[in-house]
C-alpha positions, 0 to 999 in steps of 0.5 A: 500500499502506497503511503497516504498523501498529505495535505498542507496541514500535515494530515493525511488525506484519506480516511484510512490514515491519521498520520501527522508529519513529524514536527521540527520544533522542540518543546522549548521553541514552542514555549518561546513562540507561545511567550511572544503571543498576546496574553489573551491569545496565549491563555486561550491557546493554553486553555484549549490544549488543557481542555482537549487533553482532558477529552474535550466537552460533550455537546450537551454539557456545553449547551448546559454551561452556555445557558447557565452563563447566559442566565447568570449574566442576566441575573447580574444585569437585572440586579437580581444578584449582587456581585461581591468584589474579589478582594472582599471574597479573598479576605473572607477566605483568608479569615476562614483559613486563618491566614 
């Protein structure tokens, strides 16, 4: 069987193979490249890598989280809930932990 043709993204074109071309960049080089990204892009990338390394998210879970987020935003905007400043919350935690 001839080797699978590979597209521009390095993935095999056919469904019979999921091979990926070997990368010629070291982990240290990747880290340096990532450090040069804008902070929001870097955190998004790290978040996505961590998320995917744990199996991603099921569509029904994603929908449920999305609904929860939208509901909470509406509760905040409508005044149904009151936000507590982070420093106040941190102080309470330190008090509880005795620090």
